[in-house]
C-alpha positions in Angstrom: -56.0 -150.9 -23.3 -56.3 -149.1 -26.7 -54.3 -150.5 -29.5 -53.3 -147.0 -30.6 -52.1 -144.1 -28.5 -54.6 -141.4 -27.6 -54.0 -138.4 -29.9 -52.7 -135.3 -28.1 -52.8 -132.5 -27.4 -56.5 -132.5 -26.7 -58.4 -129.2 -26.3 -61.8 -128.8 -24.6 -63.4 -125.5 -25.5 -65.6 -125.1 -22.4 -65.0 -126.2 -18.9 -68.4 -127.4 -17.7 -69.3 -130.6 -15.9 -69.2 -132.8 -19.0 -65.8 -131.4 -20.0 -64.5 -132.1 -16.5 -65.8 -135.7 -16.6 -63.9 -136.2 -19.9 -60.8 -134.8 -18.3 -61.1 -137.1 -15.3 -61.7 -140.1 -17.5 -58.7 -139.4 -19.7 -56.4 -138.9 -16.8 -57.8 -142.0 -15.0 -57.0 -144.1 -18.1 -53.2 -143.4 -17.6 -52.9 -142.8 -21.3 -53.1 -139.0 -21.1 -51.2 -136.7 -18.8 -52.3 -133.3 -17.5 -49.8 -131.6 -19.8 -51.6 -133.1 -22.8 -54.9 -131.3 -22.0 -56.0 -127.8 -22.5 -59.3 -126.3 -21.5 -60.8 -122.9 -22.1 -63.1 -121.1 -19.6 -65.0 -117.9 -19.4 -64.8 -117.5 -15.6 -61.3 -117.4 -14.1 -62.5 -119.0 -10.9 -63.7 -122.0 -12.8 -60.3 -122.2 -14.6 -58.5 -122.2 -11.2 -60.8 -125.1 -10.0 -59.8 -127.2 -13.0 -56.1 -126.3 -12.8 -55.9 -127.1 -9.1 -57.9 -130.4 -9.4 -56.4 -131.8 -12.5 -53.3 -129.9 -13.4 -54.5 -129.1 -16.9 -53.5 -126.0 -19.0 -56.3 -123.4 -18.7 -56.8 -120.6 -21.3 -59.4 -118.0 -22.1 -58.5 -117.6 -25.7 -60.2 -120.2 -27.8 -58.2 -119.5 -31.0 -54.9 -119.8 -29.2 -56.0 -123.0 -27.5 -56.7 -124.9 -30.7 -53.3 -124.2 -32.4 -51.3 -127.4 -32.6 -54.0 -129.6 -31.1 -54.7 -133.1 -32.4 -58.4 -133.1 -31.3 -60.5 -130.1 -30.5 -63.7 -130.7 -28.5 -66.5 -128.2 -28.7 -68.0 -128.4 -25.2 -69.9 -125.2 -25.1 -73.6 -124.6 -25.0 -75.6 -124.4 -28.3 -76.1 -120.7 -27.8 -72.3 -120.1 -27.8 -71.5 -122.6 -30.6 -71.7 -120.3 -33.6 -69.5 -117.6 -31.9 -66.9 -120.2 -30.8 -66.7 -121.8 -34.3 -66.3 -118.4 -35.9 -63.4 -117.6 -33.5 -61.5 -120.8 -34.0 -62.1 -121.4 -37.8 -59.2 -119.2 -38.9 -56.9 -120.9 -36.4 -57.7 -124.5 -37.2 -55.1 -126.5 -39.1 -55.4 -129.1 -41.8 -55.8 -132.6 -40.4 -57.2 -131.6 -37.0 -60.2 -133.4 -35.7 -63.1 -131.3 -34.3 -65.5 -133.2 -32.0 -68.8 -131.5 -31.1 -70.4 -132.5 -27.9 -73.6 -130.6 -28.6 -76.9 -132.6 -29.0 -78.4 -129.6 -30.9 -76.0 -128.8 -33.7 -76.0 -131.1 -36.7 -73.0 -132.2 -38.8 -74.1 -130.1 -41.8 -74.1 -126.9 -39.6 -70.7 -127.8 -38.1 -69.1 -128.5 -41.5 -70.5 -125.3 -43.0 -68.9 -123.3 -40.2 -65.5 -125.0 -40.1 -62.7 -125.3 -42.6 -62.9 -128.1 -45.2 -59.5 -129.3 -44.1 -60.6 -130.5 -40.7 -62.6 -133.6 -39.9 -65.9 -133.1 -38.0 -67.4 -135.6 -35.7 -70.3 -135.5 -33.2 -70.1 -137.3 -29.9 -72.7 -137.9 -27.2 -70.7 -138.7 -24.0 -72.3 -138.7 -20.6 -70.9 -138.4 -17.1 -69.8 -142.0 -16.6 -66.8 -141.2 -18.9 -65.3 -139.7 -15.7 -64.9 -143.2 -14.2 -63.9 -144.9 -17.5 -67.4 -146.4 -17.9 -68.9 -144.1 -20.5 -70.5 -145.5 -23.7 -70.1 -142.7 -26.1 -72.2 -142.7 -29.4 -70.3 -141.1 -32.3 -71.2 -140.1 -35.8 -68.9 -138.8 -38.5 -69.1 -136.0 -41.1 -68.4 -136.2 -44.8 -64.7 -135.2 -44.4 -63.6 -137.8 -41.8 -60.6 -139.8 -42.8 -59.8 -143.3 -41.4 -57.1 -141.6 -39.3 -59.5 -139.1 -37.9 -62.0 -141.9 -37.1 -59.3 -143.9 -35.4 -58.1 -141.0 -33.3 -61.6 -140.3 -32.1 -62.3 -144.0 -31.4 -59.1 -144.3 -29.4 -59.8 -141.2 -27.4 -63.3 -142.3 -26.3 -62.1 -145.9 -25.8 -59.9 -144.4 -23.0 -63.0 -143.2 -21.2 -65.2 -146.3 -21.8 -66.6 -147.6 -25.1 -67.2 -145.8 -28.4 -70.2 -146.7 -30.4 -70.4 -145.5 -34.1 -74.0 -144.7 -35.3 -75.8 -142.7 -37.9 -76.7 -139.1 -37.1 -80.4 -140.0 -36.8 -79.5 -142.8 -34.4 -77.5 -140.3 -32.4 -80.7 -138.5 -31.6 -82.1 -141.7 -30.2 -78.9 -142.1 -28.2 -79.7 -138.7 -26.6 -82.9 -140.1 -25.2 -81.3 -143.3 -23.9 -77.7 -142.9 -23.0 -77.6 -139.1 -22.7 -80.5 -139.0 -20.2 -80.5 -142.6 -19.0 -78.0 -142.2 -16.1 -80.4 -139.7 -14.4 -83.2 -142.2 -14.8 -81.1 -145.0 -13.2 -80.1 -142.7 -10.3 -83.8 -141.8 -9.8 -84.6 -145.5 -9.7 -82.0 -146.0 -7.0 -83.5 -143.2 -5.1 -86.9 -144.9 -5.4 -85.5 -148.1 -4.1 -84.1 -146.3 -1.1 -87.3 -144.5 -0.4 -89.2 -147.8 -0.5 -86.8 -149.2 2.1 -87.3 -146.2 4.3 -91.0 -146.5 4.0 -90.7 -149.9 5.6 -88.6 -148.7 8.5 -85.0 -148.6 7.4 -82.8 -145.6 8.3 -81.9 -143.3 5.4 -78.2 -144.0 5.5 -78.7 -147.8 5.4 -81.4 -147.5 2.8 -79.2 -145.5 0.5 -76.3 -147.9 0.9 -78.6 -150.9 0.2 -80.0 -149.3 -3.0 -76.6 -148.1 -4.2 -75.0 -151.4 -3.6 -77.8 -153.2 -5.4 -77.2 -151.0 -8.5 -73.4 -151.4 -8.5 -73.6 -155.2 -8.1 -76.2 -155.6 -10.8 -74.1 -153.3 -13.2 -71.0 -155.4 -12.6 -72.9 -158.6 -13.5 -74.2 -157.0 -16.6 -70.7 -156.0 -17.6 -69.5 -159.6 -17.6 -68.7 -161.1 -21.0 -71.8 -162.7 -22.6 -74.2 -161.3 -19.9 -77.7 -160.5 -21.0 -80.6 -158.9 -19.1 -82.8 -161.8 -19.8 -80.3 -164.3 -18.5 -79.5 -162.2 -15.4 -83.2 -161.7 -14.6 -83.8 -165.5 -14.9 -81.0 -166.1 -12.3 -82.8 -163.9 -9.8 -86.4 -164.5 -10.6 -87.3 -168.1 -9.9 -90.8 -169.1 -11.0 -93.5 -168.3 -8.4 -90.9 -166.4 -6.3 -90.7 -163.0 -4.6 -88.8 -161.4 -7.5 -91.3 -162.5 -10.1 -94.1 -161.0 -8.0 -92.2 -157.7 -7.8 -91.5 -157.7 -11.6 -95.2 -158.2 -12.3 -96.0 -155.3 -10.0 -93.6 -153.1 -11.9 -95.2 -154.0 -15.2 -98.7 -153.7 -13.9 -97.9 -150.2 -12.8 -96.4 -149.3 -16.2 -92.6 -149.5 -15.9 -92.1 -150.2 -19.6 -94.6 -147.6 -20.6 -93.1 -144.9 -18.3 -89.6 -145.6 -19.5 -90.7 -145.5 -23.1 -92.4 -142.2 -22.6 -89.3 -140.7 -20.9 -87.1 -141.8 -23.8 -89.6 -140.6 -26.4 -89.8 -137.2 -24.8 -86.0 -137.0 -24.7 -85.7 -137.8 -28.4 -88.5 -135.4 -29.3 -86.8 -132.6 -27.4 -83.5 -133.3 -29.0 -85.1 -133.1 -32.5 -86.9 -129.9 -31.6 -83.7 -128.3 -30.4 -81.7 -129.4 -33.4 -84.4 -128.0 -35.7 -84.4 -124.7 -33.8 -80.6 -124.6 -34.1 -80.7 -125.2 -37.8 -83.3 -122.5 -38.4 -81.4 -120.0 -36.2 -78.0 -120.7 -37.9 -76.5 -117.8 -40.0 -77.4 -118.2 -43.7 
């Protein structure tokens, strides 16, 4: 339980999958009620989905939505970011916290486009925030006060665990925590496919692989748990697990994962550079 109350009202400009995951996580925490949340959408049918599922306030006017908000989250695509910031800038109020969820737009660009009286923070949440298990990397701009940092920390603590890093480290986080859930899910698929290749039915294979991941993750979440220690508990010298681990490394597990992370980081850097070059001068 957070030591400080989650700051409200909270506004999400953009009602995509990540925005909905944040809504679900905040409501799941019990620290935020639907009346504390506003979300803006472009498509009325999407707004109706969010309203019916979660009971949140849905608007189409971004400037109207930010008025009186404690925290404003920019949850739109990079291509829409400049337009949205230009629309809300005149409506933002001193002391508000603006949190960008974009992996492409840097702090300098955000601060240049928004009033000097608001605090600007970048966050890199991922879909596990929807079940209260998201580790969210955060990095702060030059105008962030201790109160603004505390407000953001408390908000993301309600959906999992906040992690403060530098802006350069945030790019690394994109390649690990931002994309990592998909890699984990793909690994689970591979486990299930291997079970099916040895005669197990698809439903049972999927349940076996999924249960393996969930159980392992719960062990890793225990206080003091380490991957080295947990592996040692399963992999007895000369045993079956050791042979399997050796096969994974022989076929390049560490190399493949490293390449996937490196590609993610490189793409994040390229997109950030493209965004910086295309920003209005």
